[in-house]
N, C-alpha and C positions, 0 to 999 in steps of 0.2 A: 829712681832708687835702685834699679837693677843695673849693675854694671858701672863702669867708670864714666864720669861725665867728661865729655870732650872739652878740652881747654884750649881756646884760641890764643894767639899771641898775647903777651902781657899787656901791650898797649892798646889792643883792639877795643876794650871796654871803654877807654877814654873817648873814643870817637864814635862809638856805636851804642846808643842808649838802649836799644832793644836787646842787644846781647847782655848788657849789664843787668837789665831787669830779669832776663832769662837765667843768668848766672845766680842771681839772688834767690829766685824761685827754686832752682835746682838745689842750691845749698840748703834751703829750708827743708825741702823734701828729703834730702839725704840725712840731715840731722834728726828729723822726726822719725825717719825709718830706722835710725840707729838707736832710738829709744829716748830722745830728748823731746818731750811733747811740746815744750814752749821754749825753744832756744832763744838766747838773747840776741839783740841786734848785732852786738860785737861778734858773737859766734857765727852768725849768718854771714856777716861781712867778711870775716876772716876766711871762712870756707869758700866764699865766692872770689876771694882775692881782691877785694875792694875795701875802701875805707868806710868807717861808720857814717861819715858825712855823706858819702856817695849813696850809701844804702838809704839814708833818710831822704835824700833828694828824690829817689825813685819810688820809695814807699814811705809816706809820711806817718802812717800808723800801722799797727799790727793787723788790723782787719783787712786792709788792702792787700797786704802781702799774703795772708792766708787765703783770701779769695782767689788771688792769682795762682797760688799753689794748688788749690782745689780744682780750678778750671784746667790747669795743666795736667793734673793727674786724671781728670775726667777724659781728656783727649786721649790719654794713654790707654785707659781701660776700655774705652769705646773702640779703640783701634784693635783690640784683641777679639772683638766680636767677629764671628764667622757665620755665614748663612746656615740657619737651621730651617729646612723647608717644611712648611705646614703639611705638605702631602706625605711626609715620611710617617712610618708607623710610630705610634705613641712612645713605645719603649725606646726606639732609636732617638726620637726627639729629646726625650728626658735625658738620655745619656750624653748627647751632644751639648745640650743646654748646660747641664751641670758641669761638664768638663771645662767649658769656657767661663762659667760663673766662678768656678774655683780659682781660675787664673786671675780674673778680674778682682774678686774679693780679696785675694791675697795681696795684690798690688795696691789696692785702695785702702786697706785696713788702717795703716798708721795715720794717714791724714784724715781719714773718716773719724777715727776716735777723737782726734784733736778738734775736728769740726763740730762734733756733737757737744763737746765741752764749751766751745765758744759760741755756738749757734744762738743761744738765748739772747745774747747781746749784739748779734751781728746779722742784720737783715740781709746783707749781701751773701753771707755764708748760707743762710737759710735758703736763699733762692738757688744757689748752686746745688745744694744738697737735694732740694725739691726737684730740680731739673733732672738730677741723676735718678731719683726715685721714679719719676715719670718715664724716663727712658727704659728702665728695667720693666716697669709695668706694661708699657706699650709693646715691648719685645715679647713678653708672655702672651699678650692678646693676639699678636700676629702669629706666633709659632703654634699656639694651641687653638687657633680660630675654629678648626673643624670640631674639636671636642667641646669648645664653649658653645658652639651653635647647637649642639645636642643637649645642652643643659639649660632648662628653663630658668630665666632670670640670672644667667651667669654673670652679666655685667652690672647687676644691681647691687646695692650695698649688702654685704654678707653673702654674696653669691660665689660661684666657683672661681671667678677671676680674683676676688679678694683672698680666697683661700690659697690659691696658687701663689699669689704675690707674697703673702705672709710666709708660706712654707719655704720659699727659696729666696727670701730677702737677705740682705747683708746682715740685718739684725739677728736672724736665725743662724746664719753662718758664724757670726761672732760668738753667739751663745755656745754653739757646738765646739768651736775652736778654742776660745779663751776661757769659757766657764767650765765646759765639760772636758777640755783637754784632748779632743779628738784630733787625729791627723787629718790632713786634707782629704786623703782617700776615704777614711772612715766617715768624715762629714758628708762627702759626696754620696756614699752608700746610704746614710741615714736620710738625706734629702730625697734620694731616688725612691726609697721605699714610700716616703710620704707623698711625693708627687704621683707615683703610680697608683697609690690607693685612692687619691682624690680623683684621678682621671679614669678609674676603673668603671 
């Protein structure tokens, strides 16, 4: 969704099914990112430069296409992750973590919103989103391992790890950005205050 999509030669999709699938997924992500939460098959096919029939051959239902789009976007936001070393000072870790979470959350937000709407009827999307949630939680557990080790019952239900997970989750980010209208920088500051208070 960021930047122009590379367009191979017009005839390439006819002989390269993988490219065609990728083009359809990119088209869906672009349309969703532009504010069309549920673009039609025709809109997606037109954006990808293929026929509706071709789109149906590669994705026979909406769920399959959205699952592929969610997985593609997950690859992208995970690629934004940079090492945040557990040995760093807590304040430095919080700043580094939130800087990259801001980039990740801004990238994933459009498809995540659609995924939440479709999730109740889509086991495949539920799985993709659950995998993303686990990734973020595991990342916290690694980065703040020293602080968690000093907090009794940190990994138990309702413990410090759950508190950290909730405090800097995408859901919290979405609340601050979409509901409260905060800028990314202001949202980062708010989350930073919360995390530092929890880790004090």
